[in-house]
LUMBA-536288 format. One record per atom (N, C-alpha, C): residue number from 1; residue in one letter; x, y, z; atom name. Coordinates in nm, 3 decimals. Layout:
N
num;residu;X;Y;Z;atome
NUM;A;X;Y;Z;CA;
...
end
This chain:
123
num;residu;X;Y;Z;atome
1;Q;0.633;-2.800;3.646;N;
1;Q;0.749;-2.757;3.722;CA;
1;Q;0.786;-2.614;3.680;C;
2;V;0.812;-2.532;3.779;N;
2;V;0.858;-2.396;3.755;CA;
2;V;0.978;-2.371;3.843;C;
3;Q;1.065;-2.285;3.797;N;
3;Q;1.180;-2.247;3.875;CA;
3;Q;1.230;-2.112;3.830;C;
4;L;1.308;-2.049;3.918;N;
4;L;1.376;-1.925;3.889;CA;
4;L;1.526;-1.952;3.888;C;
5;V;1.592;-1.911;3.784;N;
5;V;1.735;-1.931;3.770;CA;
5;V;1.802;-1.796;3.755;C;
6;E;1.896;-1.767;3.844;N;
6;E;1.965;-1.640;3.847;CA;
6;E;2.102;-1.652;3.783;C;
7;S;2.150;-1.540;3.732;N;
7;S;2.283;-1.534;3.675;CA;
7;S;2.333;-1.390;3.682;C;
8;G;2.462;-1.374;3.661;N;
8;G;2.520;-1.241;3.651;CA;
8;G;2.607;-1.198;3.768;C;
9;G;2.608;-1.275;3.875;N;
9;G;2.690;-1.240;3.989;CA;
9;G;2.837;-1.261;3.961;C;
10;G;2.919;-1.209;4.050;N;
10;G;3.063;-1.224;4.035;CA;
10;G;3.137;-1.120;4.115;C;
11;L;3.267;-1.111;4.088;N;
11;L;3.354;-1.015;4.155;CA;
11;L;3.361;-0.886;4.075;C;
12;V;3.335;-0.775;4.142;N;
12;V;3.332;-0.644;4.078;CA;
12;V;3.415;-0.546;4.159;C;
13;Q;3.482;-0.456;4.090;N;
13;Q;3.557;-0.350;4.157;CA;
13;Q;3.462;-0.244;4.212;C;
14;P;3.497;-0.181;4.324;N;
14;P;3.416;-0.069;4.370;CA;
14;P;3.400;0.036;4.261;C;
15;G;3.278;0.087;4.248;N;
15;G;3.247;0.180;4.142;CA;
15;G;3.203;0.114;4.013;C;
16;G;3.216;-0.015;4.006;N;
16;G;3.178;-0.088;3.886;CA;
16;G;3.030;-0.115;3.878;C;
17;S;2.993;-0.188;3.774;N;
17;S;2.853;-0.217;3.746;CA;
17;S;2.834;-0.365;3.720;C;
18;L;2.712;-0.408;3.739;N;
18;L;2.677;-0.547;3.719;CA;
18;L;2.529;-0.555;3.686;C;
19;R;2.493;-0.649;3.602;N;
19;R;2.353;-0.673;3.574;CA;
19;R;2.318;-0.817;3.608;C;
20;L;2.225;-0.833;3.700;N;
20;L;2.176;-0.963;3.738;CA;
20;L;2.052;-0.997;3.658;C;
21;S;2.037;-1.125;3.628;N;
21;S;1.920;-1.172;3.556;CA;
21;S;1.856;-1.286;3.633;C;
22;C;1.725;-1.297;3.621;N;
22;C;1.652;-1.406;3.683;CA;
22;C;1.540;-1.445;3.588;C;
23;A;1.547;-1.567;3.539;N;
23;A;1.451;-1.614;3.442;CA;
23;A;1.364;-1.724;3.501;C;
24;A;1.235;-1.709;3.484;N;
24;A;1.140;-1.811;3.525;CA;
24;A;1.114;-1.906;3.410;C;
25;S;1.106;-2.034;3.440;N;
25;S;1.081;-2.133;3.337;CA;
25;S;0.974;-2.230;3.384;C;
26;G;0.910;-2.295;3.290;N;
26;G;0.804;-2.389;3.320;CA;
26;G;0.676;-2.350;3.248;C;
27;S;0.570;-2.418;3.284;N;
27;S;0.439;-2.391;3.223;CA;
27;S;0.373;-2.274;3.295;C;
28;I;0.426;-2.157;3.272;N;
28;I;0.385;-2.038;3.346;CA;
28;I;0.257;-1.981;3.291;C;
29;F;0.164;-1.954;3.381;N;
29;F;0.040;-1.889;3.344;CA;
29;F;0.050;-1.738;3.362;C;
30;S;0.102;-1.695;3.476;N;
30;S;0.119;-1.553;3.500;CA;
30;S;0.219;-1.532;3.613;C;
31;I;0.279;-1.415;3.614;N;
31;I;0.368;-1.372;3.720;CA;
31;I;0.330;-1.230;3.758;C;
32;N;0.310;-1.207;3.886;N;
32;N;0.282;-1.072;3.932;CA;
32;N;0.414;-1.003;3.967;C;
33;D;0.428;-0.957;4.091;N;
33;D;0.550;-0.887;4.128;CA;
33;D;0.672;-0.976;4.115;C;
34;M;0.783;-0.917;4.073;N;
34;M;0.912;-0.982;4.076;CA;
34;M;1.003;-0.896;4.163;C;
35;V;1.076;-0.962;4.251;N;
35;V;1.146;-0.892;4.358;CA;
35;V;1.289;-0.943;4.368;C;
36;W;1.380;-0.851;4.394;N;
36;W;1.517;-0.886;4.428;CA;
36;W;1.541;-0.862;4.576;C;
37;Y;1.598;-0.960;4.643;N;
37;Y;1.643;-0.951;4.780;CA;
37;Y;1.793;-0.975;4.784;C;
38;R;1.854;-0.939;4.894;N;
38;R;1.993;-0.973;4.913;CA;
38;R;2.019;-1.003;5.060;C;
39;Q;2.120;-1.085;5.083;N;
39;Q;2.158;-1.121;5.218;CA;
39;Q;2.309;-1.119;5.228;C;
40;A;2.358;-1.027;5.308;N;
40;A;2.501;-1.017;5.334;CA;
40;A;2.538;-1.109;5.449;C;
41;P;2.664;-1.149;5.458;N;
41;P;2.706;-1.237;5.567;CA;
41;P;2.671;-1.180;5.703;C;
42;G;2.606;-1.259;5.785;N;
42;G;2.570;-1.217;5.919;CA;
42;G;2.453;-1.122;5.929;C;
43;K;2.386;-1.095;5.817;N;
43;K;2.274;-1.002;5.817;CA;
43;K;2.147;-1.070;5.769;C;
44;E;2.036;-1.006;5.796;N;
44;E;1.907;-1.057;5.752;CA;
44;E;1.886;-1.028;5.604;C;
45;R;1.804;-1.112;5.543;N;
45;R;1.769;-1.089;5.404;CA;
45;R;1.686;-0.960;5.393;C;
46;A;1.720;-0.878;5.297;N;
46;A;1.656;-0.748;5.282;CA;
46;A;1.611;-0.728;5.138;C;
47;L;1.500;-0.659;5.124;N;
47;L;1.449;-0.626;4.992;CA;
47;L;1.538;-0.523;4.925;C;
48;V;1.566;-0.544;4.798;N;
48;V;1.645;-0.451;4.719;CA;
48;V;1.557;-0.371;4.625;C;
49;A;1.475;-0.439;4.548;N;
49;A;1.392;-0.372;4.450;CA;
49;A;1.275;-0.462;4.412;C;
50;R;1.168;-0.398;4.368;N;
50;R;1.047;-0.469;4.328;CA;
50;R;0.994;-0.407;4.200;C;
51;V;0.944;-0.490;4.112;N;
51;V;0.878;-0.442;3.992;CA;
51;V;0.747;-0.519;3.976;C;
52;T;0.640;-0.445;3.952;N;
52;T;0.510;-0.508;3.933;CA;
52;T;0.496;-0.558;3.790;C;
53;R;0.389;-0.631;3.768;N;
53;R;0.362;-0.683;3.633;CA;
53;R;0.351;-0.569;3.532;C;
54;G;0.298;-0.456;3.577;N;
54;G;0.282;-0.342;3.490;CA;
54;G;0.403;-0.251;3.481;C;
55;G;0.511;-0.283;3.554;N;
55;G;0.633;-0.208;3.542;CA;
55;G;0.658;-0.102;3.648;C;
56;R;0.572;-0.093;3.748;N;
56;R;0.598;0.001;3.858;CA;
56;R;0.709;-0.053;3.946;C;
57;T;0.794;0.035;3.995;N;
57;T;0.913;-0.007;4.068;CA;
57;T;0.921;0.056;4.205;C;
58;N;0.988;-0.013;4.295;N;
58;N;1.022;0.037;4.427;CA;
58;N;1.164;-0.007;4.459;C;
59;Y;1.237;0.077;4.534;N;
59;Y;1.375;0.048;4.567;CA;
59;Y;1.401;0.072;4.714;C;
60;A;1.492;-0.007;4.768;N;
60;A;1.542;0.021;4.901;CA;
60;A;1.623;0.150;4.898;C;
61;D;1.620;0.223;5.009;N;
61;D;1.695;0.348;5.015;CA;
61;D;1.844;0.327;4.986;C;
62;S;1.896;0.212;5.023;N;
62;S;2.037;0.185;5.008;CA;
62;S;2.082;0.177;4.863;C;
63;V;1.989;0.155;4.770;N;
63;V;2.028;0.141;4.630;CA;
63;V;1.962;0.243;4.540;C;
64;K;1.880;0.331;4.595;N;
64;K;1.815;0.432;4.512;CA;
64;K;1.917;0.517;4.440;C;
65;G;1.894;0.538;4.313;N;
65;G;1.986;0.614;4.231;CA;
65;G;2.097;0.532;4.171;C;
66;R;2.116;0.409;4.217;N;
66;R;2.221;0.323;4.167;CA;
66;R;2.169;0.196;4.102;C;
67;A;2.046;0.161;4.130;N;
67;A;1.990;0.036;4.082;CA;
67;A;1.868;0.061;3.995;C;
68;T;1.852;-0.025;3.898;N;
68;T;1.735;-0.022;3.812;CA;
68;T;1.682;-0.164;3.796;C;
69;I;1.558;-0.185;3.835;N;
69;I;1.495;-0.314;3.816;CA;
69;I;1.403;-0.304;3.694;C;
70;S;1.403;-0.407;3.615;N;
70;S;1.319;-0.409;3.496;CA;
70;S;1.278;-0.553;3.468;C;
71;R;1.181;-0.569;3.381;N;
71;R;1.137;-0.704;3.348;CA;
71;R;1.099;-0.712;3.202;C;
72;D;1.115;-0.831;3.149;N;
72;D;1.074;-0.863;3.014;CA;
72;D;0.970;-0.973;3.027;C;
73;N;0.844;-0.936;3.018;N;
73;N;0.738;-1.033;3.039;CA;
73;N;0.736;-1.142;2.933;C;
74;A;0.778;-1.108;2.812;N;
74;A;0.782;-1.208;2.706;CA;
74;A;0.884;-1.316;2.736;C;
75;K;0.989;-1.281;2.811;N;
75;K;1.093;-1.377;2.847;CA;
75;K;1.081;-1.426;2.990;C;
76;N;0.979;-1.378;3.063;N;
76;N;0.961;-1.414;3.204;CA;
76;N;1.090;-1.390;3.283;C;
77;T;1.150;-1.277;3.260;N;
77;T;1.280;-1.247;3.317;CA;
77;T;1.279;-1.111;3.385;C;
78;V;1.343;-1.103;3.500;N;
78;V;1.362;-0.978;3.571;CA;
78;V;1.511;-0.950;3.578;C;
79;Y;1.546;-0.823;3.570;N;
79;Y;1.685;-0.781;3.573;CA;
79;Y;1.708;-0.682;3.686;C;
80;L;1.829;-0.679;3.733;N;
80;L;1.870;-0.577;3.828;CA;
80;L;2.003;-0.521;3.781;C;
81;Q;2.001;-0.398;3.734;N;
81;Q;2.122;-0.327;3.694;CA;
81;Q;2.173;-0.250;3.814;C;
82;M;2.296;-0.277;3.854;N;
82;M;2.357;-0.212;3.967;CA;
82;M;2.479;-0.134;3.920;C;
83;N;2.482;-0.005;3.953;N;
83;N;2.593;0.081;3.920;CA;
83;N;2.655;0.138;4.047;C;
84;S;2.774;0.194;4.032;N;
84;S;2.844;0.255;4.145;CA;
84;S;2.846;0.163;4.265;C;
85;L;2.886;0.041;4.243;N;
85;L;2.880;-0.060;4.347;CA;
85;L;2.978;-0.030;4.460;C;
86;N;2.932;-0.056;4.581;N;
86;N;3.011;-0.039;4.702;CA;
86;N;3.038;-0.174;4.765;C;
87;P;3.140;-0.183;4.850;N;
87;P;3.159;-0.308;4.925;CA;
87;P;3.036;-0.349;5.004;C;
88;E;2.956;-0.251;5.046;N;
88;E;2.834;-0.281;5.120;CA;
88;E;2.729;-0.353;5.035;C;
89;D;2.747;-0.353;4.905;N;
89;D;2.657;-0.426;4.817;CA;
89;D;2.691;-0.574;4.809;C;
90;T;2.801;-0.614;4.869;N;
90;T;2.839;-0.755;4.868;CA;
90;T;2.734;-0.838;4.940;C;
91;A;2.679;-0.935;4.871;N;
91;A;2.573;-1.018;4.926;CA;
91;A;2.538;-1.126;4.827;C;
92;V;2.462;-1.222;4.874;N;
92;V;2.395;-1.315;4.785;CA;
92;V;2.262;-1.253;4.746;C;
93;Y;2.238;-1.243;4.618;N;
93;Y;2.117;-1.182;4.567;CA;
93;Y;2.020;-1.290;4.523;C;
94;Y;1.895;-1.276;4.565;N;
94;Y;1.791;-1.373;4.535;CA;
94;Y;1.676;-1.305;4.463;C;
95;C;1.622;-1.371;4.365;N;
95;C;1.500;-1.320;4.305;CA;
95;C;1.381;-1.401;4.358;C;
96;N;1.267;-1.337;4.358;N;
96;N;1.146;-1.395;4.414;CA;
96;N;1.028;-1.353;4.327;C;
97;A;0.936;-1.445;4.307;N;
97;A;0.817;-1.413;4.229;CA;
97;A;0.704;-1.506;4.268;C;
98;M;0.584;-1.453;4.263;N;
98;M;0.464;-1.533;4.282;CA;
98;M;0.418;-1.577;4.143;C;
99;I;0.425;-1.706;4.119;N;
99;I;0.402;-1.761;3.987;CA;
99;I;0.280;-1.852;3.988;C;
100;R;0.193;-1.831;3.893;N;
100;R;0.086;-1.925;3.867;CA;
100;R;0.126;-2.007;3.745;C;
101;F;0.113;-2.138;3.757;N;
101;F;0.159;-2.226;3.652;CA;
101;F;0.059;-2.339;3.632;C;
102;I;0.078;-2.410;3.524;N;
102;I;-0.014;-2.516;3.485;CA;
102;I;0.051;-2.652;3.505;C;
103;T;-0.016;-2.739;3.579;N;
103;T;0.027;-2.877;3.597;CA;
103;T;-0.093;-2.969;3.578;C;
104;H;-0.080;-3.063;3.487;N;
104;H;-0.190;-3.157;3.455;CA;
104;H;-0.319;-3.082;3.423;C;
105;G;-0.305;-2.973;3.354;N;
105;G;-0.419;-2.897;3.312;CA;
105;G;-0.483;-2.811;3.418;C;
106;A;-0.424;-2.805;3.537;N;
106;A;-0.479;-2.727;3.646;CA;
106;A;-0.384;-2.616;3.687;C;
107;L;-0.440;-2.507;3.735;N;
107;L;-0.360;-2.394;3.781;CA;
107;L;-0.310;-2.417;3.922;C;
108;N;-0.184;-2.387;3.944;N;
108;N;-0.122;-2.393;4.074;CA;
108;N;-0.045;-2.263;4.097;C;
109;A;-0.012;-2.239;4.222;N;
109;A;0.061;-2.118;4.258;CA;
109;A;0.184;-2.154;4.338;C;
110;L;0.290;-2.079;4.318;N;
110;L;0.415;-2.102;4.388;CA;
110;L;0.482;-1.970;4.419;C;
111;D;0.521;-1.954;4.545;N;
111;D;0.606;-1.843;4.585;CA;
111;D;0.750;-1.889;4.560;C;
112;A;0.802;-1.857;4.444;N;
112;A;0.927;-1.913;4.397;CA;
112;A;1.046;-1.826;4.434;C;
113;W;1.156;-1.891;4.463;N;
113;W;1.282;-1.825;4.492;CA;
113;W;1.392;-1.882;4.405;C;
114;G;1.481;-1.795;4.361;N;
114;G;1.598;-1.840;4.291;CA;
114;G;1.700;-1.899;4.386;C;
115;Q;1.804;-1.956;4.329;N;
115;Q;1.906;-2.023;4.411;CA;
115;Q;2.005;-1.926;4.473;C;
116;G;2.003;-1.803;4.430;N;
116;G;2.096;-1.703;4.478;CA;
116;G;2.218;-1.691;4.389;C;
117;T;2.264;-1.569;4.371;N;
117;T;2.386;-1.543;4.297;CA;
117;T;2.471;-1.446;4.378;C;
118;L;2.597;-1.479;4.394;N;
118;L;2.685;-1.403;4.482;CA;
118;L;2.746;-1.285;4.408;C;
119;V;2.732;-1.167;4.467;N;
119;V;2.797;-1.046;4.420;CA;
119;V;2.901;-1.005;4.524;C;
120;T;3.024;-0.995;4.482;N;
120;T;3.132;-0.952;4.569;CA;
120;T;3.193;-0.824;4.513;C;
121;V;3.189;-0.718;4.591;N;
121;V;3.245;-0.589;4.550;CA;
121;V;3.370;-0.566;4.633;C;
122;S;3.483;-0.573;4.567;N;
122;S;3.610;-0.562;4.638;CA;
122;S;3.719;-0.522;4.541;C;
123;S;3.816;-0.448;4.591;N;
123;S;3.932;-0.412;4.512;CA;
123;S;4.045;-0.511;4.529;C;
end
């Protein structure tokens, strides 16, 4: 069994900062890209940031200069540091990862998603 568990969401003042965490657990063999998405009310889910296994990053234009994605491979955890938050950043944030894991001695693969963590930016 493998899963992604997110944490760190909450209510933040405009201009404030927040760090989201997403930890993978289970009999993990490997994880390639780890990705943060977000979905605002009434809008489609959109990519926020991506980090490869080797640490290369990509960001949506909407968060460039304000967001930093990073990962700790030893902890199977990806982070999203968000600064200078705007009301437009209000959304449910989801982490996603392609995980290879071991079950009954065999390798399996899962396109895993976290449960989502709500970020609300409001005064």
